PDB file of N, CA, C and O in Angstrom:
ATOM      1  N   UNK A   1     -49.965 -39.513 -42.041  1.00  0.00           N
ATOM      2  CA  UNK A   1     -51.113 -40.386 -42.019  1.00  0.00           C
ATOM      3  C   UNK A   1     -51.692 -40.552 -43.426  1.00  0.00           C
ATOM      4  O   UNK A   1     -52.034 -41.663 -43.831  1.00  0.00           O
ATOM      5  N   UNK A   2     -51.798 -39.469 -44.153  1.00  0.00           N
ATOM      6  CA  UNK A   2     -52.392 -39.543 -45.490  1.00  0.00           C
ATOM      7  C   UNK A   2     -51.542 -40.400 -46.425  1.00  0.00           C
ATOM      8  O   UNK A   2     -52.082 -41.153 -47.235  1.00  0.00           O
ATOM      9  N   UNK A   3     -50.222 -40.291 -46.320  1.00  0.00           N
ATOM     10  CA  UNK A   3     -49.333 -41.053 -47.195  1.00  0.00           C
ATOM     11  C   UNK A   3     -49.433 -42.553 -46.943  1.00  0.00           C
ATOM     12  O   UNK A   3     -49.248 -43.355 -47.858  1.00  0.00           O
ATOM     13  N   UNK A   4     -49.724 -42.925 -45.710  1.00  0.00           N
ATOM     14  CA  UNK A   4     -49.801 -44.350 -45.371  1.00  0.00           C
ATOM     15  C   UNK A   4     -51.140 -44.963 -45.763  1.00  0.00           C
ATOM     16  O   UNK A   4     -51.248 -46.181 -45.904  1.00  0.00           O
ATOM     17  N   UNK A   5     -52.137 -44.142 -45.935  1.00  0.00           N
ATOM     18  CA  UNK A   5     -53.465 -44.648 -46.250  1.00  0.00           C
ATOM     19  C   UNK A   5     -54.224 -45.137 -45.022  1.00  0.00           C
ATOM     20  O   UNK A   5     -55.320 -45.683 -45.145  1.00  0.00           O
ATOM     21  N   UNK A   6     -53.645 -44.944 -43.843  1.00  0.00           N
ATOM     22  CA  UNK A   6     -54.308 -45.352 -42.604  1.00  0.00           C
ATOM     23  C   UNK A   6     -55.266 -44.260 -42.148  1.00  0.00           C
ATOM     24  O   UNK A   6     -55.020 -43.069 -42.340  1.00  0.00           O
ATOM     25  N   UNK A   7     -56.345 -44.692 -41.549  1.00  0.00           N
ATOM     26  CA  UNK A   7     -57.334 -43.731 -41.076  1.00  0.00           C
ATOM     27  C   UNK A   7     -57.202 -43.466 -39.580  1.00  0.00           C
ATOM     28  O   UNK A   7     -58.102 -42.895 -38.963  1.00  0.00           O
ATOM     29  N   UNK A   8     -56.079 -43.881 -39.000  1.00  0.00           N
ATOM     30  CA  UNK A   8     -55.829 -43.637 -37.581  1.00  0.00           C
ATOM     31  C   UNK A   8     -54.348 -43.362 -37.384  1.00  0.00           C
ATOM     32  O   UNK A   8     -53.521 -43.734 -38.217  1.00  0.00           O
ATOM     33  N   UNK A   9     -54.025 -42.717 -36.290  1.00  0.00           N
ATOM     34  CA  UNK A   9     -52.641 -42.394 -35.990  1.00  0.00           C
ATOM     35  C   UNK A   9     -51.984 -43.594 -35.289  1.00  0.00           C
ATOM     36  O   UNK A   9     -52.494 -44.084 -34.282  1.00  0.00           O
ATOM     37  N   UNK A  10     -50.869 -44.052 -35.820  1.00  0.00           N
ATOM     38  CA  UNK A  10     -50.138 -45.170 -35.225  1.00  0.00           C
ATOM     39  C   UNK A  10     -49.190 -44.609 -34.175  1.00  0.00           C
ATOM     40  O   UNK A  10     -48.398 -43.708 -34.450  1.00  0.00           O
ATOM     41  N   UNK A  11     -49.284 -45.160 -32.964  1.00  0.00           N
ATOM     42  CA  UNK A  11     -48.419 -44.731 -31.860  1.00  0.00           C
ATOM     43  C   UNK A  11     -47.304 -45.746 -31.663  1.00  0.00           C
ATOM     44  O   UNK A  11     -47.426 -46.894 -32.092  1.00  0.00           O
ATOM     45  N   UNK A  12     -46.230 -45.336 -31.023  1.00  0.00           N
ATOM     46  CA  UNK A  12     -45.103 -46.220 -30.763  1.00  0.00           C
ATOM     47  C   UNK A  12     -45.565 -47.465 -29.998  1.00  0.00           C
ATOM     48  O   UNK A  12     -45.108 -48.570 -30.288  1.00  0.00           O
ATOM     49  N   UNK A  13     -46.449 -47.298 -29.042  1.00  0.00           N
ATOM     50  CA  UNK A  13     -46.941 -48.446 -28.279  1.00  0.00           C
ATOM     51  C   UNK A  13     -47.644 -49.449 -29.186  1.00  0.00           C
ATOM     52  O   UNK A  13     -47.537 -50.657 -28.978  1.00  0.00           O
ATOM     53  N   UNK A  14     -48.356 -48.957 -30.182  1.00  0.00           N
ATOM     54  CA  UNK A  14     -49.023 -49.852 -31.139  1.00  0.00           C
ATOM     55  C   UNK A  14     -48.001 -50.715 -31.866  1.00  0.00           C
ATOM     56  O   UNK A  14     -48.224 -51.906 -32.080  1.00  0.00           O
ATOM     57  N   UNK A  15     -46.883 -50.108 -32.244  1.00  0.00           N
ATOM     58  CA  UNK A  15     -45.827 -50.849 -32.937  1.00  0.00           C
ATOM     59  C   UNK A  15     -45.178 -51.875 -32.015  1.00  0.00           C
ATOM     60  O   UNK A  15     -44.902 -53.000 -32.433  1.00  0.00           O
ATOM     61  N   UNK A  16     -44.932 -51.492 -30.759  1.00  0.00           N
ATOM     62  CA  UNK A  16     -44.357 -52.437 -29.784  1.00  0.00           C
ATOM     63  C   UNK A  16     -45.297 -53.618 -29.565  1.00  0.00           C
ATOM     64  O   UNK A  16     -44.867 -54.770 -29.503  1.00  0.00           O
ATOM     65  N   UNK A  17     -46.593 -53.310 -29.450  1.00  0.00           N
ATOM     66  CA  UNK A  17     -47.591 -54.352 -29.225  1.00  0.00           C
ATOM     67  C   UNK A  17     -47.635 -55.315 -30.410  1.00  0.00           C
ATOM     68  O   UNK A  17     -47.682 -56.531 -30.225  1.00  0.00           O
ATOM     69  N   UNK A  18     -47.620 -54.772 -31.617  1.00  0.00           N
ATOM     70  CA  UNK A  18     -47.632 -55.622 -32.813  1.00  0.00           C
ATOM     71  C   UNK A  18     -46.371 -56.472 -32.866  1.00  0.00           C
ATOM     72  O   UNK A  18     -46.439 -57.664 -33.166  1.00  0.00           O
ATOM     73  N   UNK A  19     -45.227 -55.874 -32.579  1.00  0.00           N
ATOM     74  CA  UNK A  19     -43.956 -56.606 -32.609  1.00  0.00           C
ATOM     75  C   UNK A  19     -43.983 -57.779 -31.626  1.00  0.00           C
ATOM     76  O   UNK A  19     -43.645 -58.906 -31.987  1.00  0.00           O
ATOM     77  N   UNK A  20     -44.384 -57.508 -30.388  1.00  0.00           N
ATOM     78  CA  UNK A  20     -44.439 -58.564 -29.380  1.00  0.00           C
ATOM     79  C   UNK A  20     -45.435 -59.643 -29.760  1.00  0.00           C
ATOM     80  O   UNK A  20     -45.151 -60.832 -29.612  1.00  0.00           O
ATOM     81  N   UNK A  21     -46.588 -59.243 -30.244  1.00  0.00           N
ATOM     82  CA  UNK A  21     -47.613 -60.213 -30.625  1.00  0.00           C
ATOM     83  C   UNK A  21     -47.139 -61.101 -31.770  1.00  0.00           C
ATOM     84  O   UNK A  21     -47.370 -62.310 -31.759  1.00  0.00           O
ATOM     85  N   UNK A  22     -46.477 -60.502 -32.756  1.00  0.00           N
ATOM     86  CA  UNK A  22     -45.980 -61.286 -33.893  1.00  0.00           C
ATOM     87  C   UNK A  22     -44.866 -62.234 -33.458  1.00  0.00           C
ATOM     88  O   UNK A  22     -44.801 -63.367 -33.935  1.00  0.00           O
ATOM     89  N   UNK A  23     -43.992 -61.790 -32.563  1.00  0.00           N
ATOM     90  CA  UNK A  23     -42.942 -62.679 -32.050  1.00  0.00           C
ATOM     91  C   UNK A  23     -43.563 -63.888 -31.359  1.00  0.00           C
ATOM     92  O   UNK A  23     -43.179 -65.029 -31.620  1.00  0.00           O
ATOM     93  N   UNK A  24     -44.511 -63.632 -30.489  1.00  0.00           N
ATOM     94  CA  UNK A  24     -45.155 -64.717 -29.749  1.00  0.00           C
ATOM     95  C   UNK A  24     -45.950 -65.622 -30.681  1.00  0.00           C
ATOM     96  O   UNK A  24     -45.945 -66.840 -30.509  1.00  0.00           O
ATOM     97  N   UNK A  25     -46.623 -65.050 -31.653  1.00  0.00           N
ATOM     98  CA  UNK A  25     -47.386 -65.849 -32.607  1.00  0.00           C
ATOM     99  C   UNK A  25     -46.468 -66.746 -33.424  1.00  0.00           C
ATOM    100  O   UNK A  25     -46.869 -67.829 -33.851  1.00  0.00           O
ATOM    101  N   UNK A  26     -45.239 -66.295 -33.640  1.00  0.00           N
ATOM    102  CA  UNK A  26     -44.268 -67.075 -34.388  1.00  0.00           C
ATOM    103  C   UNK A  26     -43.569 -68.131 -33.561  1.00  0.00           C
ATOM    104  O   UNK A  26     -42.745 -68.890 -34.072  1.00  0.00           O
ATOM    105  N   UNK A  27     -43.901 -68.180 -32.272  1.00  0.00           N
ATOM    106  CA  UNK A  27     -43.322 -69.206 -31.410  1.00  0.00           C
ATOM    107  C   UNK A  27     -42.167 -68.744 -30.552  1.00  0.00           C
ATOM    108  O   UNK A  27     -41.508 -69.567 -29.918  1.00  0.00           O
ATOM    109  N   UNK A  28     -41.902 -67.439 -30.513  1.00  0.00           N
ATOM    110  CA  UNK A  28     -40.814 -66.935 -29.680  1.00  0.00           C
ATOM    111  C   UNK A  28     -41.099 -67.224 -28.211  1.00  0.00           C
ATOM    112  O   UNK A  28     -42.252 -67.234 -27.779  1.00  0.00           O
ATOM    113  N   UNK A  29     -40.055 -67.454 -27.468  1.00  0.00           N
ATOM    114  CA  UNK A  29     -40.152 -67.729 -26.040  1.00  0.00           C
ATOM    115  C   UNK A  29     -40.602 -66.465 -25.299  1.00  0.00           C
ATOM    116  O   UNK A  29     -40.132 -65.366 -25.594  1.00  0.00           O
ATOM    117  N   UNK A  30     -41.502 -66.626 -24.351  1.00  0.00           N
ATOM    118  CA  UNK A  30     -42.042 -65.498 -23.591  1.00  0.00           C
ATOM    119  C   UNK A  30     -40.932 -64.729 -22.875  1.00  0.00           C
ATOM    120  O   UNK A  30     -40.968 -63.499 -22.832  1.00  0.00           O
ATOM    121  N   UNK A  31     -39.956 -65.425 -22.317  1.00  0.00           N
ATOM    122  CA  UNK A  31     -38.843 -64.779 -21.611  1.00  0.00           C
ATOM    123  C   UNK A  31     -38.004 -63.941 -22.581  1.00  0.00           C
ATOM    124  O   UNK A  31     -37.554 -62.852 -22.226  1.00  0.00           O
ATOM    125  N   UNK A  32     -37.796 -64.435 -23.780  1.00  0.00           N
ATOM    126  CA  UNK A  32     -37.029 -63.695 -24.788  1.00  0.00           C
ATOM    127  C   UNK A  32     -37.763 -62.409 -25.164  1.00  0.00           C
ATOM    128  O   UNK A  32     -37.146 -61.350 -25.273  1.00  0.00           O
ATOM    129  N   UNK A  33     -39.065 -62.499 -25.360  1.00  0.00           N
ATOM    130  CA  UNK A  33     -39.861 -61.314 -25.698  1.00  0.00           C
ATOM    131  C   UNK A  33     -39.832 -60.328 -24.533  1.00  0.00           C
ATOM    132  O   UNK A  33     -39.719 -59.121 -24.749  1.00  0.00           O
ATOM    133  N   UNK A  34     -39.931 -60.820 -23.320  1.00  0.00           N
ATOM    134  CA  UNK A  34     -39.856 -59.973 -22.120  1.00  0.00           C
ATOM    135  C   UNK A  34     -38.559 -59.168 -22.119  1.00  0.00           C
ATOM    136  O   UNK A  34     -38.575 -57.954 -21.913  1.00  0.00           O
ATOM    137  N   UNK A  35     -37.451 -59.841 -22.349  1.00  0.00           N
ATOM    138  CA  UNK A  35     -36.151 -59.169 -22.348  1.00  0.00           C
ATOM    139  C   UNK A  35     -36.027 -58.193 -23.523  1.00  0.00           C
ATOM    140  O   UNK A  35     -35.476 -57.102 -23.379  1.00  0.00           O
ATOM    141  N   UNK A  36     -36.539 -58.594 -24.669  1.00  0.00           N
ATOM    142  CA  UNK A  36     -36.466 -57.744 -25.859  1.00  0.00           C
ATOM    143  C   UNK A  36     -37.216 -56.434 -25.659  1.00  0.00           C
ATOM    144  O   UNK A  36     -36.769 -55.381 -26.114  1.00  0.00           O
ATOM    145  N   UNK A  37     -38.365 -56.501 -24.972  1.00  0.00           N
ATOM    146  CA  UNK A  37     -39.166 -55.306 -24.741  1.00  0.00           C
ATOM    147  C   UNK A  37     -38.730 -54.536 -23.500  1.00  0.00           C
ATOM    148  O   UNK A  37     -39.177 -53.412 -23.273  1.00  0.00           O
ATOM    149  N   UNK A  38     -37.854 -55.142 -22.696  1.00  0.00           N
ATOM    150  CA  UNK A  38     -37.369 -54.463 -21.494  1.00  0.00           C
ATOM    151  C   UNK A  38     -38.353 -54.471 -20.342  1.00  0.00           C
ATOM    152  O   UNK A  38     -38.295 -53.607 -19.468  1.00  0.00           O
ATOM    153  N   UNK A  39     -39.258 -55.443 -20.333  1.00  0.00           N
ATOM    154  CA  UNK A  39     -40.219 -55.534 -19.230  1.00  0.00           C
ATOM    155  C   UNK A  39     -39.518 -56.041 -17.973  1.00  0.00           C
ATOM    156  O   UNK A  39     -38.655 -56.917 -18.037  1.00  0.00           O
ATOM    157  N   UNK A  40     -39.900 -55.484 -16.846  1.00  0.00           N
ATOM    158  CA  UNK A  40     -39.339 -55.916 -15.573  1.00  0.00           C
ATOM    159  C   UNK A  40     -40.007 -57.169 -15.040  1.00  0.00           C
ATOM    160  O   UNK A  40     -39.430 -57.880 -14.219  1.00  0.00           O
ATOM    161  N   UNK A  41     -41.212 -57.443 -15.497  1.00  0.00           N
ATOM    162  CA  UNK A  41     -41.978 -58.574 -14.993  1.00  0.00           C
ATOM    163  C   UNK A  41     -42.566 -59.370 -16.152  1.00  0.00           C
ATOM    164  O   UNK A  41     -43.039 -58.798 -17.135  1.00  0.00           O
ATOM    165  N   UNK A  42     -42.533 -60.681 -16.029  1.00  0.00           N
ATOM    166  CA  UNK A  42     -43.090 -61.553 -17.064  1.00  0.00           C
ATOM    167  C   UNK A  42     -44.597 -61.348 -17.187  1.00  0.00           C
ATOM    168  O   UNK A  42     -45.162 -61.560 -18.259  1.00  0.00           O
ATOM    169  N   UNK A  43     -45.252 -60.939 -16.105  1.00  0.00           N
ATOM    170  CA  UNK A  43     -46.702 -60.729 -16.164  1.00  0.00           C
ATOM    171  C   UNK A  43     -47.065 -59.582 -17.104  1.00  0.00           C
ATOM    172  O   UNK A  43     -48.148 -59.578 -17.690  1.00  0.00           O
ATOM    173  N   UNK A  44     -46.166 -58.612 -17.249  1.00  0.00           N
ATOM    174  CA  UNK A  44     -46.400 -57.533 -18.213  1.00  0.00           C
ATOM    175  C   UNK A  44     -46.397 -58.096 -19.627  1.00  0.00           C
ATOM    176  O   UNK A  44     -47.253 -57.754 -20.442  1.00  0.00           O
ATOM    177  N   UNK A  45     -45.442 -58.951 -19.908  1.00  0.00           N
ATOM    178  CA  UNK A  45     -45.325 -59.551 -21.242  1.00  0.00           C
ATOM    179  C   UNK A  45     -46.489 -60.491 -21.523  1.00  0.00           C
ATOM    180  O   UNK A  45     -46.933 -60.600 -22.665  1.00  0.00           O
ATOM    181  N   UNK A  46     -46.984 -61.167 -20.501  1.00  0.00           N
ATOM    182  CA  UNK A  46     -48.093 -62.104 -20.681  1.00  0.00           C
ATOM    183  C   UNK A  46     -49.350 -61.416 -21.203  1.00  0.00           C
ATOM    184  O   UNK A  46     -50.224 -62.072 -21.770  1.00  0.00           O
ATOM    185  N   UNK A  47     -49.447 -60.116 -21.019  1.00  0.00           N
ATOM    186  CA  UNK A  47     -50.615 -59.379 -21.513  1.00  0.00           C
ATOM    187  C   UNK A  47     -50.718 -59.437 -23.032  1.00  0.00           C
ATOM    188  O   UNK A  47     -51.801 -59.251 -23.585  1.00  0.00           O
ATOM    189  N   UNK A  48     -49.612 -59.690 -23.705  1.00  0.00           N
ATOM    190  CA  UNK A  48     -49.615 -59.777 -25.161  1.00  0.00           C
ATOM    191  C   UNK A  48     -50.152 -61.117 -25.649  1.00  0.00           C
ATOM    192  O   UNK A  48     -50.412 -61.272 -26.842  1.00  0.00           O
ATOM    193  N   UNK A  49     -50.321 -62.066 -24.773  1.00  0.00           N
ATOM    194  CA  UNK A  49     -50.788 -63.386 -25.168  1.00  0.00           C
ATOM    195  C   UNK A  49     -52.264 -63.407 -25.537  1.00  0.00           C
ATOM    196  O   UNK A  49     -52.713 -64.351 -26.186  1.00  0.00           O
ATOM    197  N   UNK A  50     -53.027 -62.405 -25.148  1.00  0.00           N
ATOM    198  CA  UNK A  50     -54.464 -62.382 -25.446  1.00  0.00           C
ATOM    199  C   UNK A  50     -54.740 -62.321 -26.943  1.00  0.00           C
ATOM    200  O   UNK A  50     -55.853 -62.617 -27.380  1.00  0.00           O
ATOM    201  N   UNK A  51     -53.754 -61.947 -27.720  1.00  0.00           N
ATOM    202  CA  UNK A  51     -53.953 -61.816 -29.166  1.00  0.00           C
ATOM    203  C   UNK A  51     -53.678 -63.122 -29.908  1.00  0.00           C
ATOM    204  O   UNK A  51     -53.701 -63.152 -31.139  1.00  0.00           O
ATOM    205  N   UNK A  52     -53.419 -64.195 -29.173  1.00  0.00           N
ATOM    206  CA  UNK A  52     -53.001 -65.448 -29.792  1.00  0.00           C
ATOM    207  C   UNK A  52     -54.038 -66.550 -29.635  1.00  0.00           C
ATOM    208  O   UNK A  52     -53.899 -67.405 -28.760  1.00  0.00           O
ATOM    209  N   UNK A  53     -55.075 -66.544 -30.466  1.00  0.00           N
ATOM    210  CA  UNK A  53     -56.113 -67.572 -30.340  1.00  0.00           C
ATOM    211  C   UNK A  53     -55.613 -68.977 -30.651  1.00  0.00           C
ATOM    212  O   UNK A  53     -56.209 -69.960 -30.212  1.00  0.00           O
ATOM    213  N   UNK A  54     -54.521 -69.077 -31.407  1.00  0.00           N
ATOM    214  CA  UNK A  54     -53.999 -70.402 -31.763  1.00  0.00           C
ATOM    215  C   UNK A  54     -52.681 -70.698 -31.053  1.00  0.00           C
ATOM    216  O   UNK A  54     -51.840 -71.427 -31.580  1.00  0.00           O
ATOM    217  N   UNK A  55     -52.501 -70.136 -29.863  1.00  0.00           N
ATOM    218  CA  UNK A  55     -51.248 -70.316 -29.120  1.00  0.00           C
ATOM    219  C   UNK A  55     -50.977 -71.780 -28.809  1.00  0.00           C
ATOM    220  O   UNK A  55     -49.822 -72.206 -28.809  1.00  0.00           O
ATOM    221  N   UNK A  56     -52.009 -72.547 -28.546  1.00  0.00           N
ATOM    222  CA  UNK A  56     -51.814 -73.962 -28.245  1.00  0.00           C
ATOM    223  C   UNK A  56     -51.245 -74.685 -29.456  1.00  0.00           C
ATOM    224  O   UNK A  56     -50.347 -75.516 -29.322  1.00  0.00           O
ATOM    225  N   UNK A  57     -51.762 -74.373 -30.626  1.00  0.00           N
ATOM    226  CA  UNK A  57     -51.253 -74.984 -31.864  1.00  0.00           C
ATOM    227  C   UNK A  57     -49.803 -74.596 -32.113  1.00  0.00           C
ATOM    228  O   UNK A  57     -48.995 -75.429 -32.524  1.00  0.00           O
ATOM    229  N   UNK A  58     -49.474 -73.338 -31.865  1.00  0.00           N
ATOM    230  CA  UNK A  58     -48.103 -72.861 -32.043  1.00  0.00           C
ATOM    231  C   UNK A  58     -47.158 -73.609 -31.122  1.00  0.00           C
ATOM    232  O   UNK A  58     -46.052 -73.974 -31.522  1.00  0.00           O
ATOM    233  N   UNK A  59     -47.588 -73.839 -29.893  1.00  0.00           N
ATOM    234  CA  UNK A  59     -46.760 -74.572 -28.935  1.00  0.00           C
ATOM    235  C   UNK A  59     -46.540 -76.013 -29.389  1.00  0.00           C
ATOM    236  O   UNK A  59     -45.431 -76.539 -29.289  1.00  0.00           O
ATOM    237  N   UNK A  60     -47.578 -76.635 -29.879  1.00  0.00           N
ATOM    238  CA  UNK A  60     -47.443 -78.015 -30.360  1.00  0.00           C
ATOM    239  C   UNK A  60     -46.544 -78.092 -31.591  1.00  0.00           C
ATOM    240  O   UNK A  60     -45.779 -79.044 -31.740  1.00  0.00           O
ATOM    241  N   UNK A  61     -46.630 -77.104 -32.466  1.00  0.00           N
ATOM    242  CA  UNK A  61     -45.742 -77.057 -33.625  1.00  0.00           C
ATOM    243  C   UNK A  61     -44.284 -76.908 -33.194  1.00  0.00           C
ATOM    244  O   UNK A  61     -43.396 -77.549 -33.756  1.00  0.00           O
ATOM    245  N   UNK A  62     -44.045 -76.066 -32.198  1.00  0.00           N
ATOM    246  CA  UNK A  62     -42.687 -75.882 -31.683  1.00  0.00           C
ATOM    247  C   UNK A  62     -42.163 -77.185 -31.091  1.00  0.00           C
ATOM    248  O   UNK A  62     -40.998 -77.530 -31.286  1.00  0.00           O
ATOM    249  N   UNK A  63     -43.003 -77.900 -30.381  1.00  0.00           N
ATOM    250  CA  UNK A  63     -42.615 -79.193 -29.809  1.00  0.00           C
ATOM    251  C   UNK A  63     -42.274 -80.181 -30.923  1.00  0.00           C
ATOM    252  O   UNK A  63     -41.274 -80.894 -30.837  1.00  0.00           O
ATOM    253  N   UNK A  64     -43.089 -80.224 -31.952  1.00  0.00           N
ATOM    254  CA  UNK A  64     -42.843 -81.139 -33.076  1.00  0.00           C
ATOM    255  C   UNK A  64     -41.513 -80.810 -33.757  1.00  0.00           C
ATOM    256  O   UNK A  64     -40.755 -81.715 -34.104  1.00  0.00           O
ATOM    257  N   UNK A  65     -41.227 -79.526 -33.949  1.00  0.00           N
ATOM    258  CA  UNK A  65     -39.942 -79.140 -34.571  1.00  0.00           C
ATOM    259  C   UNK A  65     -38.773 -79.560 -33.701  1.00  0.00           C
ATOM    260  O   UNK A  65     -37.763 -80.046 -34.211  1.00  0.00           O
ATOM    261  N   UNK A  66     -38.896 -79.379 -32.398  1.00  0.00           N
ATOM    262  CA  UNK A  66     -37.825 -79.755 -31.484  1.00  0.00           C
ATOM    263  C   UNK A  66     -37.606 -81.264 -31.489  1.00  0.00           C
ATOM    264  O   UNK A  66     -36.468 -81.732 -31.510  1.00  0.00           O
ATOM    265  N   UNK A  67     -38.689 -82.013 -31.468  1.00  0.00           N
ATOM    266  CA  UNK A  67     -38.587 -83.469 -31.474  1.00  0.00           C
ATOM    267  C   UNK A  67     -37.977 -83.974 -32.769  1.00  0.00           C
ATOM    268  O   UNK A  67     -37.195 -84.924 -32.749  1.00  0.00           O
ATOM    269  N   UNK A  68     -38.319 -83.357 -33.898  1.00  0.00           N
ATOM    270  CA  UNK A  68     -37.778 -83.826 -35.172  1.00  0.00           C
ATOM    271  C   UNK A  68     -36.278 -83.506 -35.281  1.00  0.00           C
ATOM    272  O   UNK A  68     -35.541 -84.242 -35.937  1.00  0.00           O
ATOM    273  N   UNK A  69     -35.828 -82.436 -34.655  1.00  0.00           N
ATOM    274  CA  UNK A  69     -34.390 -82.120 -34.656  1.00  0.00           C
ATOM    275  C   UNK A  69     -33.616 -83.117 -33.827  1.00  0.00           C
ATOM    276  O   UNK A  69     -32.521 -83.530 -34.209  1.00  0.00           O
ATOM    277  N   UNK A  70     -34.178 -83.513 -32.684  1.00  0.00           N
ATOM    278  CA  UNK A  70     -33.463 -84.446 -31.801  1.00  0.00           C
ATOM    279  C   UNK A  70     -33.487 -85.873 -32.340  1.00  0.00           C
ATOM    280  O   UNK A  70     -32.664 -86.694 -31.934  1.00  0.00           O
ATOM    281  N   UNK A  71     -34.412 -86.185 -33.247  1.00  0.00           N
ATOM    282  CA  UNK A  71     -34.520 -87.529 -33.809  1.00  0.00           C
ATOM    283  C   UNK A  71     -33.494 -87.752 -34.932  1.00  0.00           C
ATOM    284  O   UNK A  71     -33.267 -88.886 -35.354  1.00  0.00           O
ATOM    285  N   UNK A  72     -32.893 -86.692 -35.398  1.00  0.00           N
ATOM    286  CA  UNK A  72     -31.918 -86.823 -36.526  1.00  0.00           C
ATOM    287  C   UNK A  72     -30.633 -87.434 -36.109  1.00  0.00           C
ATOM    288  O   UNK A  72     -29.734 -87.604 -36.932  1.00  0.00           O
TER     289      UNK A  72
END
């Protein structure tokens, strides 16, 4: 803990939560994140969506990227 400069102990679950949240924030598909984390139910994975205040914008950006690829 001292070497990292953090004032709290990082647990494995904290790392999993950050990983899932960053994947989803980057536009990863919810089903892909579910499988990556080994969740049995999509509702478990959906709990990570609460950290995404700009999820709607991310979805629209993903749509725009998909549309621009198909227009080529």
